[in-house]
MARSE-969237 format. One record per residue: residue number from 1; chain; residue in one letter; x, y, z of N, C-alpha, C, O in turn. Coordinates in steps of 0.2 Angstrom, whole numbers. Last residue first. Layout:
residues N
REC  milo  tornu  gulo   n_xx   n_yy   n_zz  ca_xx  ca_yy  ca_zz   c_xx   c_yy   c_zz   o_xx   o_yy   o_zz
REC   NUM      A     A      X      Y      Z      X      Y      Z      X      Y      Z      X      Y      Z
...
END
This chain:
residues 98
REC  milo  tornu  gulo   n_xx   n_yy   n_zz  ca_xx  ca_yy  ca_zz   c_xx   c_yy   c_zz   o_xx   o_yy   o_zz
REC    98      A     P    293     69    -98    289     69   -104    290     63   -109    287     62   -114
REC    97      A     H    293     66    -82    298     64    -88    293     64    -94    289     59    -95
REC    96      A     F    294     75    -67    290     74    -73    295     72    -79    300     75    -80
REC    95      A     Q    296     69    -51    299     72    -57    295     70    -63    294     64    -64
REC    94      A     Y    292     62    -39    288     68    -42    290     71    -49    287     75    -51
REC    93      A     K    300     51    -36    293     51    -36    289     56    -40    284     54    -43
REC    92      A     A    313     56    -37    311     49    -40    304     48    -40    301     44    -44
REC    91      A     L    313     68    -30    313     68    -38    311     61    -41    308     61    -46
REC    90      A     D    305     73    -17    308     67    -19    307     67    -27    302     65    -30
REC    89      A     V    309     90    -12    304     85    -15    308     79    -17    314     79    -19
REC    88      A     C    312    100      2    315     96     -3    309     91     -6    305     89     -1
REC    87      A     S    311    107     14    311    111      8    314    107      2    317    110     -2
REC    86      A     N    308     95     23    314     99     24    316    103     17    321    104     15
REC    85      A     I    298     89     11    301     87     17    307     91     18    312     90     13
REC    84      A     V    283     89      3    289     92      4    291     91     11    288     92     16
REC    83      A     K    273     80     -9    275     80     -2    282     84     -2    287     82     -5
REC    82      A     I    261     86    -19    268     84    -19    270     85    -11    269     90     -8
REC    81      A     G    248     90    -22    249     83    -20    256     81    -19    257     75    -18
REC    80      A     D    246    103    -24    246     99    -30    247     92    -28    247     87    -33
REC    79      A     A    248    109    -12    241    109    -14    241    105    -21    235    102    -22
REC    78      A     E    262    107    -11    258    103     -7    251    103     -9    247     98     -9
REC    77      A     L    265    118    -20    267    111    -22    263    106    -18    260    101    -20
REC    76      A     K    261    129    -13    258    127    -19    259    120    -22    255    117    -24
REC    75      A     E    269    128     -1    261    128     -1    258    126     -7    254    122     -8
REC    74      A     Q    281    130     -7    280    124     -3    272    123     -3    270    117     -4
REC    73      A     Q    280    143    -11    282    138    -16    280    131    -13    277    127    -16
REC    72      A     V    278    150      1    273    149     -4    274    144     -9    269    141    -11
REC    71      A     T    291    147      7    284    145     10    279    145      5    275    140      5
REC    70      A     I    300    154     -2    300    146     -1    293    144      2    291    138      0
REC    69      A     G    291    168    -10    297    164     -6    295    157     -5    290    154     -8
REC    68      A     G    283    175    -18    281    174    -11    286    170     -7    285    169     -1
REC    67      A     F    286    173    -32    280    174    -30    278    173    -23    273    170    -21
REC    66      A     A    299    168    -34    297    175    -36    291    177    -33    289    183    -33
REC    65      A     F    310    160    -23    304    160    -27    300    166    -28    299    170    -23
REC    64      A     R    322    158    -18    321    165    -21    314    165    -25    314    168    -30
REC    63      A     G    324    146    -14    323    151     -8    322    158    -11    320    162     -7
REC    62      A     S    316    133    -21    320    139    -23    319    144    -17    313    146    -15
REC    61      A     L    318    116    -15    314    122    -17    319    128    -18    324    128    -15
REC    60      A     E    328    102    -22    327    108    -17    323    113    -19    323    115    -25
REC    59      A     G    331     92    -30    324     92    -28    323     98    -23    317     98    -20
REC    58      A     K    343     93    -35    343     89    -29    336     89    -26    334     85    -21
REC    57      A     S    342    103    -45    344     96    -47    344     91    -41    344     85    -42
REC    56      A     N    328    113    -40    335    112    -42    336    104    -43    332    100    -42
REC    55      A     V    312    115    -47    316    114    -41    323    113    -44    324    112    -50
REC    54      A     V    296    121    -52    303    120    -54    307    120    -47    307    124    -43
REC    53      A     K    283    124    -49    285    117    -50    292    116    -52    293    110    -54
REC    52      A     Y    282    138    -49    283    135    -42    284    127    -43    287    124    -38
REC    51      A     C    279    142    -61    286    142    -60    287    138    -53    293    136    -52
REC    50      A     P    266    141    -70    267    138    -64    275    137    -62    277    131    -62
REC    49      A     Y    259    153    -78    265    150    -79    267    147    -72    270    151    -68
REC    48      A     R    247    159    -72    247    156    -79    253    151    -80    252    146    -82
REC    47      A     N    251    164    -60    245    160    -60    245    156    -67    243    150    -67
REC    46      A     G    262    172    -63    263    166    -59    257    161    -59    258    155    -58
REC    45      A     D    267    181    -76    261    179    -73    261    172    -70    261    167    -73
REC    44      A     P    280    184    -80    275    189    -79    269    187    -76    265    192    -74
REC    43      A     N    295    179    -73    289    177    -75    284    182    -74    283    185    -69
REC    42      A     K    308    181    -70    305    187    -74    298    185    -76    295    188    -80
REC    41      A     H    313    170    -65    312    175    -60    309    181    -64    306    186    -60
REC    40      A     L    313    162    -77    308    161    -72    307    167    -67    302    168    -65
REC    39      A     A    325    167    -82    319    168    -86    313    167    -81    308    170    -81
REC    38      A     N    334    163    -72    333    170    -74    327    171    -77    323    176    -76
REC    37      A     G    333    149    -74    331    152    -67    330    160    -68    326    163    -65
REC    36      A     V    338    148    -86    331    146    -85    329    149    -79    324    152    -79
REC    35      A     A    351    151    -84    347    156    -88    340    154    -88    336    159    -88
REC    34      A     R    355    140    -76    355    147    -73    351    152    -77    347    156    -75
REC    33      A     A    354    130    -85    350    130    -80    350    137    -76    344    139    -74
REC    32      A     G    361    127    -98    358    133    -97    353    134    -91    348    138    -91
REC    31      A     G    365    115   -101    370    118    -97    367    125    -96    370    129    -93
REC    30      A     P    357    115   -117    360    111   -112    365    115   -108    369    119   -111
REC    29      A     C    345    120   -124    350    124   -121    353    121   -115    353    123   -110
REC    28      A     G    333    115   -129    339    115   -133    344    119   -130    348    122   -134
REC    27      A     I    323    113   -120    322    119   -125    328    120   -129    329    125   -133
REC    26      A     A    327    103   -112    321    102   -116    320    107   -121    317    106   -127
REC    25      A     E    338    108   -105    339    102   -110    333    102   -115    334    102   -121
REC    24      A     A    331    117    -97    336    119   -102    337    114   -107    338    116   -113
REC    23      A     I    323    109    -89    320    113    -94    325    116    -99    323    116   -105
REC    22      A     Q    333    102    -82    328     98    -87    325    103    -92    324    101    -98
REC    21      A     G    339    112    -75    343    109    -80    338    105    -85    340    105    -91
REC    20      A     Y    328    115    -66    330    120    -70    334    117    -76    333    119    -82
REC    19      A     T    317    101    -66    322    104    -63    324    110    -68    322    110    -74
REC    18      A     V    299     99    -61    305     98    -66    311    102    -63    310    106    -58
REC    17      A     V    285     89    -54    290     95    -54    295     93    -59    296     88    -62
REC    16      A     K    268     85    -52    275     84    -55    279     90    -54    276     96    -54
REC    15      A     G    255     88    -49    258     83    -45    265     81    -47    268     76    -45
REC    14      A     K    249     92    -65    248     93    -58    251     87    -55    251     81    -57
REC    13      A     P    262     92    -78    255     90    -75    255     91    -68    260     92    -65
REC    12      A     I    269    104    -89    270    100    -82    264     98    -79    260    103    -77
REC    11      A     T    267    112    -99    267    105   -100    267    101    -94    266     95    -94
REC    10      A     L    269    125    -95    262    123    -96    262    116    -98    256    113    -98
REC     9      A     L    283    126    -95    280    126    -89    272    123    -89    270    120    -85
REC     8      A     Y    286    129   -108    287    122   -106    284    121    -99    281    116    -98
REC     7      A     N    282    142   -109    278    138   -113    280    130   -110    275    126   -110
REC     6      A     L    293    148   -102    286    149    -99    282    144   -103    278    141    -99
REC     5      A     V    304    144   -111    304    142   -104    297    142   -101    294    137    -98
REC     4      A     Q    300    151   -122    301    144   -122    301    141   -115    297    136   -114
REC     3      A     A    301    164   -118    295    162   -120    295    154   -120    290    151   -118
REC     2      A     Q    314    166   -115    310    166   -109    303    163   -112    300    159   -108
REC     1      A     M    321    165   -127    322    160   -123    316    160   -117    314    155   -115
END
């Protein structure tokens, strides 16, 4: 499952985010949002696999972002052109729909 999650991250274009549940659905594991989160927490290479592009179903950033915390996640999203307000992104504007 981890390989599927990591490979899905490679499909997310710059300036877009996805949710944990969205990844779970896409890889054929509906209801597996928590398992996706666990797989992301074990990401072996944050530069190759952009887990910072994953937010919860409300658009909230992860307080447990594996590569430096919420501040680093926000900085990376903003560098991609995503506006973050109060640790949250506007899913209507930034969510990736393949």
